[in-house]
C-alpha positions as CSV (number, residue, x, y, z in Angstrom):
1,M,-40.0,84.6,1.6
2,F,-39.4,82.5,4.7
3,I,-40.6,79.4,2.9
4,L,-37.9,80.5,-0.3
5,I,-35.3,81.1,2.4
6,R,-35.9,78.2,4.5
7,G,-36.0,76.3,1.4
8,L,-32.3,77.9,0.3
9,F,-31.2,76.5,4.0
10,M,-32.0,73.1,3.6
11,S,-30.8,73.0,0.4
12,L,-27.7,74.6,1.4
13,K,-27.5,72.1,4.4
14,E,-28.2,68.9,2.3
15,N,-25.4,70.5,-0.1
16,M,-23.2,70.7,2.8
17,N,-23.9,67.3,3.8
18,F,-22.9,65.8,0.8
19,V,-19.7,67.4,0.8
20,K,-19.3,66.4,3.8
21,K,-19.6,62.6,3.0
22,E,-17.7,63.1,-0.2
23,L,-15.1,64.7,1.8
24,D,-15.4,61.6,4.4
25,S,-14.9,59.5,1.4
26,E,-11.8,61.0,-0.3
27,E,-10.0,61.0,3.5
28,K,-11.2,57.5,4.0
29,F,-9.5,56.7,0.4
30,L,-6.4,58.7,0.8
31,E,-6.1,57.1,4.2
32,S,-6.6,53.4,2.8
33,F,-4.3,54.2,0.1
34,V,-1.8,55.9,2.6
35,K,-1.9,52.3,5.0
36,A,-1.1,50.6,1.7
37,E,1.7,53.1,0.9
38,R,3.3,52.2,4.3
39,F,2.6,48.3,4.1
40,Y,4.2,48.0,0.5
41,K,7.1,50.5,2.0
42,K,7.6,48.2,5.2
43,N,7.5,44.9,3.4
44,K,8.6,46.1,-0.1
45,K,11.4,43.1,0.0
46,I,9.2,40.5,1.1
47,L,6.6,41.5,-1.3
48,I,9.4,41.6,-4.2
49,I,10.6,38.3,-3.3
50,V,7.2,36.6,-3.3
51,G,6.5,38.0,-6.7
52,L,9.6,36.6,-7.9
53,I,8.7,33.3,-6.6
54,V,5.4,33.0,-8.1
55,I,7.0,33.7,-11.7
56,I,9.6,31.8,-11.4
57,G,7.1,28.5,-10.2
58,L,5.1,29.7,-13.3
59,V,7.7,29.7,-15.7
60,S,9.2,26.5,-14.2
61,Y,5.7,24.6,-14.4
62,G,5.2,25.9,-18.1
63,A,9.0,24.9,-19.1
64,K,8.3,21.4,-17.3
65,N,5.2,20.7,-19.3
66,Y,6.8,21.7,-22.6
67,I,9.9,19.1,-21.5
68,N,7.7,16.7,-20.6
69,A,5.4,16.5,-23.6
70,K,8.4,16.8,-25.8
71,N,10.2,14.0,-24.4
72,K,7.0,12.0,-24.5
73,S,6.8,12.8,-28.3
74,Q,10.3,11.9,-28.7
75,S,10.2,8.5,-26.7
76,N,7.1,7.5,-28.5
77,L,8.9,7.7,-32.3
78,A,11.8,6.1,-30.6
79,F,10.1,3.3,-29.1
80,T,8.4,2.6,-32.7
81,Q,12.1,3.0,-34.6
82,F,12.9,0.2,-32.0
83,L,10.0,-1.9,-32.7
84,N,10.7,-1.7,-36.3
85,D,14.7,-2.6,-35.6
86,N,15.5,-3.9,-32.1
87,S,19.2,-3.4,-33.4
88,N,18.6,0.0,-33.2
89,K,21.0,2.0,-31.1
90,T,19.7,5.3,-31.5
91,A,16.6,4.9,-30.7
92,L,17.7,2.9,-27.5
93,A,19.8,5.6,-26.6
94,E,16.7,8.2,-27.0
95,L,14.4,6.2,-24.7
96,K,17.6,5.9,-22.2
97,E,17.0,9.7,-22.3
98,T,13.4,10.4,-22.4
99,N,11.4,7.7,-20.8
100,V,13.1,5.1,-18.6
101,R,10.0,3.1,-18.5
102,L,10.2,2.3,-22.4
103,Y,13.8,1.7,-22.4
104,N,13.2,-0.9,-19.6
105,L,10.5,-2.2,-21.8
106,A,13.0,-2.5,-24.8
107,L,15.4,-4.0,-23.1
108,Y,13.3,-6.5,-21.9
109,I,11.9,-7.2,-25.7
110,K,15.8,-7.4,-26.6
111,S,16.6,-9.7,-23.9
112,R,13.9,-12.5,-25.5
113,N,16.1,-12.3,-28.7
114,E,19.9,-12.0,-27.2
115,P,21.4,-11.7,-23.9
116,I,21.5,-8.1,-22.6
117,S,24.5,-6.7,-20.3
118,E,22.5,-4.2,-18.8
119,T,20.4,-4.5,-15.8
120,I,16.5,-4.0,-16.3
121,N,15.1,-1.7,-14.1
122,D,11.9,-2.8,-13.4
123,S,10.9,-5.1,-11.1
124,Y,8.1,-7.1,-13.1
125,L,10.4,-7.4,-16.8
126,G,13.4,-8.0,-14.6
127,S,11.9,-10.8,-12.8
128,L,10.5,-12.0,-16.3
129,V,14.2,-11.9,-17.5
130,T,15.6,-13.8,-14.2
131,Y,13.0,-16.6,-14.9
132,K,13.3,-17.2,-18.4
133,K,17.3,-17.2,-17.4
134,A,16.3,-19.7,-14.6
135,L,14.7,-22.4,-16.9
136,E,17.3,-22.2,-19.7
137,E,20.1,-23.1,-17.0
138,K,17.8,-25.3,-14.9
139,N,18.2,-22.9,-11.8
140,I,16.2,-24.7,-9.1
141,D,17.3,-21.9,-6.6
142,Q,16.5,-19.4,-8.7
143,L,13.2,-20.8,-9.3
144,N,12.7,-20.8,-5.3
145,T,13.8,-17.3,-4.9
146,L,11.5,-15.9,-7.6
147,S,8.4,-18.0,-6.7
148,M,8.7,-16.4,-3.0
149,Q,8.3,-12.9,-4.9
150,K,4.8,-11.8,-3.6
151,N,4.4,-9.6,-6.9
152,F,5.8,-12.1,-9.2
153,L,3.7,-12.6,-12.3
154,L,4.4,-16.5,-12.6
155,K,4.6,-17.1,-9.0
156,E,2.6,-20.1,-9.5
157,F,4.3,-21.3,-12.7
158,A,7.8,-20.9,-11.4
159,L,6.6,-23.0,-8.7
160,F,5.3,-25.4,-11.1
161,N,8.8,-25.3,-13.0
162,K,10.5,-25.8,-10.0
163,A,8.8,-29.1,-9.3
164,L,9.2,-30.4,-12.6
165,L,13.1,-29.8,-12.4
166,L,13.0,-31.5,-9.1
167,T,11.3,-34.3,-10.5
168,E,14.1,-34.7,-13.3
169,D,16.9,-34.7,-10.3
170,G,14.7,-38.0,-8.8
171,K,14.2,-35.2,-5.5
172,Y,10.4,-36.4,-5.7
173,N,9.3,-35.5,-2.2
174,E,10.5,-32.0,-2.5
175,A,8.7,-31.8,-6.0
176,K,5.7,-33.3,-4.2
177,Q,6.1,-30.1,-1.7
178,T,6.6,-27.8,-3.9
179,L,3.4,-28.8,-5.9
180,Q,1.3,-28.3,-2.6
181,L,2.1,-24.5,-2.4
182,I,0.3,-24.2,-5.7
183,Q,-3.3,-23.0,-5.3
184,K,-6.4,-25.1,-6.4
185,D,-7.6,-22.9,-9.0
186,S,-4.2,-21.9,-10.5
187,Q,-4.1,-21.5,-14.1
188,V,-1.4,-24.4,-14.1
189,A,-3.8,-26.5,-12.1
190,D,-3.5,-29.2,-15.0
191,L,-0.2,-29.3,-15.4
192,V,0.2,-29.8,-11.8
193,A,-2.6,-32.6,-11.5
194,L,-0.5,-34.4,-14.1
195,L,2.6,-34.2,-12.4
196,N,1.0,-35.2,-9.5
197,H,-0.3,-37.9,-10.6
198,Y,3.0,-39.2,-11.9
199,L,4.6,-38.5,-8.9
200,L,2.1,-41.0,-7.2
201,T,4.0,-43.9,-8.5
202,K,7.1,-42.6,-7.0
């Protein structure tokens, strides 16, 4: 009988401990919920603003990617049309709207066949157009300016052409000095040697 009562007592004690643990868990949960609710009420405006910023950012990012992909597709098509017909003003206008770099390249291609009124806003391509124009006009000053540009693709060729024009003008000493600015391993080294050989007699 004593053992039975003791067993019941132990079982009751275990049940009480279990209930107590459950109540503690529920109390902690309710306490956390109340804290979260208080935090939300206290910072409701800030949380809504942050949420809106995140949503707007995601929508903007998606829209930007969509527009970029669409512009890339349109500009590629317009550039193909321009390559097939350099007088295609519609394709050129489309490039101007959707892809400035391809537009500048199209202007450069156009400038090789006819004079253009627009400025090419690309340092390399713009310099090439200026270089071509300087050669056509035999403009030594312009060739000199181009040869001073650090990143000009045809720097040494510009120097050689400057020396050639100076030679044609009978300015032999200036031509020799200009040729000395060209590196020995330059791609125009053979032309430099040829012109230097001529200048030895002057």
